[in-house]
C-alpha positions in Angstrom: 0.0 0.0 0.0 0.9 3.6 -0.2 2.4 5.5 2.8 3.6 2.3 4.4 6.1 2.7 7.2 9.0 0.2 6.7 12.1 -0.3 8.9 15.1 -2.4 7.9 18.1 -3.3 10.1 21.1 -5.2 8.8 23.8 -6.5 11.2 27.3 -7.7 10.2 26.7 -11.0 12.0 24.2 -12.0 9.2 20.9 -11.0 10.9 18.4 -8.8 9.1 15.1 -7.5 10.4 12.4 -5.9 8.3 9.2 -4.5 9.8 6.3 -2.8 8.1 3.1 -1.0 9.2 0.2 0.3 7.1 -2.3 2.6 8.6 -6.0 2.1 7.7 -6.4 5.7 6.6 -4.4 4.9 3.5 -7.5 3.7 1.5 -5.7 0.6 0.5 -7.2 -1.3 3.4 -10.1 -0.5 5.8 -8.0 -1.8 8.7 -4.4 -1.3 9.7 -1.9 -4.1 9.5 1.7 -4.9 10.3 4.3 -7.6 9.4 7.9 -8.4 10.1 10.6 -10.7 8.8 13.9 -12.0 10.2 16.7 -13.4 8.1 20.0 -15.1 9.1 22.8 -15.7 6.7 25.8 -15.8 9.1 26.9 -19.3 8.2 28.3 -19.9 4.7 25.7 -21.6 2.5 22.9 -21.3 5.1 19.9 -19.0 4.8 17.1 -19.0 7.5 14.0 -16.9 7.3 11.0 -16.3 9.5 8.2 -13.9 8.7 4.8 -13.1 10.2 2.0 -10.7 9.5 -1.7 -10.0 9.7 -3.9 -9.2 6.8 -7.4 -7.7 6.9 -8.3 -5.9 3.7 -12.0 -6.2 4.6 -13.3 -5.7 8.2 -13.7 -9.0 10.2 -11.7 -11.1 7.7 -8.4 -11.0 9.6 -5.8 -13.6 8.7 -2.6 -14.3 10.6 0.2 -15.5 8.3 3.5 -17.1 9.2 6.3 -18.8 7.3 9.6 -20.3 8.1 12.1 -21.3 5.5 15.6 -22.4 5.0 18.1 -23.2 2.3 21.5 -24.8 2.6 24.0 -25.0 -0.3 27.0 -27.3 -0.1 29.1 -27.6 -3.2 26.8 -28.4 -6.1 23.7 -29.3 -4.1 21.2 -26.9 -2.6 18.3 -28.0 -0.4 15.4 -25.9 0.6 12.4 -26.3 2.9 9.5 -24.0 3.7 6.5 -24.3 6.0 3.7 -21.7 6.0 0.5 -21.3 7.9 -2.5 -19.0 7.4 -5.0 -18.8 10.3 -8.2 -17.0 9.4 -11.3 -16.2 11.3 -13.4 -17.2 8.2 -14.8 -20.7 8.2 -12.5 -23.2 6.5 -10.0 -20.5 6.0 -6.9 -22.0 7.7 -4.2 -23.2 5.4 -1.0 -25.1 6.0 1.6 -25.5 3.3 4.9 -27.5 3.2 7.4 -27.5 0.4 10.8 -29.1 -0.2 13.2 -28.7 -3.1 16.6 -29.9 -4.1 18.9 -28.8 -7.0 22.1 -30.2 -8.3 24.6 -28.3 -10.5 26.0 -31.3 -12.4 28.7 -29.1 -14.1 29.0 -25.5 -15.3 26.5 -26.2 -18.0 23.9 -28.6 -16.6 21.6 -28.3 -13.7 18.7 -30.4 -12.5 16.1 -29.8 -9.7 13.1 -31.5 -8.0 10.4 -30.0 -5.8 7.3 -31.0 -3.9 4.6 -29.0 -2.1 1.5 -30.0 -0.1 -1.3 -27.6 0.8 -4.0 -28.5 3.4 -7.1 -26.4 3.9 -9.1 -26.9 7.1 -12.4 -28.6 6.5 -11.5 -29.7 3.0 -10.2 -33.0 1.6 -8.0 -34.1 -0.1 -4.8 -32.1 0.2 -3.4 -30.4 -2.9 -0.1 -31.9 -3.9 2.3 -30.6 -6.5 5.6 -31.9 -7.9 8.0 -30.6 -10.5 11.3 -31.7 -12.0 13.4 -29.5 -14.3 16.7 -29.5 -16.1 18.7 -26.8 -17.9 21.7 -26.8 -20.1 23.8 -23.9 -21.3 26.1 -24.0 -24.3 27.9 -20.7 -24.8 25.1 -18.1 -25.5 22.5 -20.8 -26.0 20.4 -22.2 -23.2 17.7 -24.8 -23.1 15.5 -25.8 -20.2 12.7 -28.3 -19.7 10.3 -29.0 -16.9 7.4 -31.2 -16.0 4.8 -30.2 -13.4 2.0 -32.2 -11.9 -0.6 -30.9 -9.4 -3.2 -33.2 -7.9 -6.4 -32.1 -6.2 -6.2 -28.4 -7.3 -8.1 -26.3 -4.7 -8.5 -29.5 -2.7 -10.9 -31.0 -5.2 -10.3 -34.7 -5.9 -11.5 -34.3 -9.5 -9.1 -31.5 -10.5 -5.6 -32.8 -11.5 -3.3 -31.2 -14.1 0.1 -31.8 -15.8 2.2 -29.3 -17.6 5.4 -29.4 -19.6 7.6 -26.5 -20.6 10.5 -26.3 -22.9 12.3 -23.0 -23.5 15.2 -21.9 -25.6 17.2 -18.8 -25.0 19.9 -16.8 -26.8 22.1 -14.3 -25.1 23.8 -11.6 -27.2 
């Protein structure tokens, strides 16, 4: 929103804090809200993040959101995990999401990755589950990448599954 107050503090030890506040008189929201995030990068290859906030764009629809995530890179492998939660005062509005991903840089030219995500909404069944696998190859100024994505139970509906494939070719000049 406009006229948001934001404060950022970076410390040499690898800690970073960001806080924000939006006053309801801004006309972007009919209620005030605030959020904050903390990041730690003080250990080589490690990144940890925690963030929380409240959202209420319409009166009496407040949602408290939190997320915690981490990545760790060691050599050619990077592993990432994220867990998020959204607690709402609206019926069946609570959501929990968990995602895990791994990537491997085979050499300077070839990289592969795999990721999964599960999303659960209170009062609904089944859980939405997504997976993806991708690979990319660079040869000089030419790059090609391909990926396959599958999502089961979209919007927690047992009859809504989809698959997608993507191939892209890029030239750098």
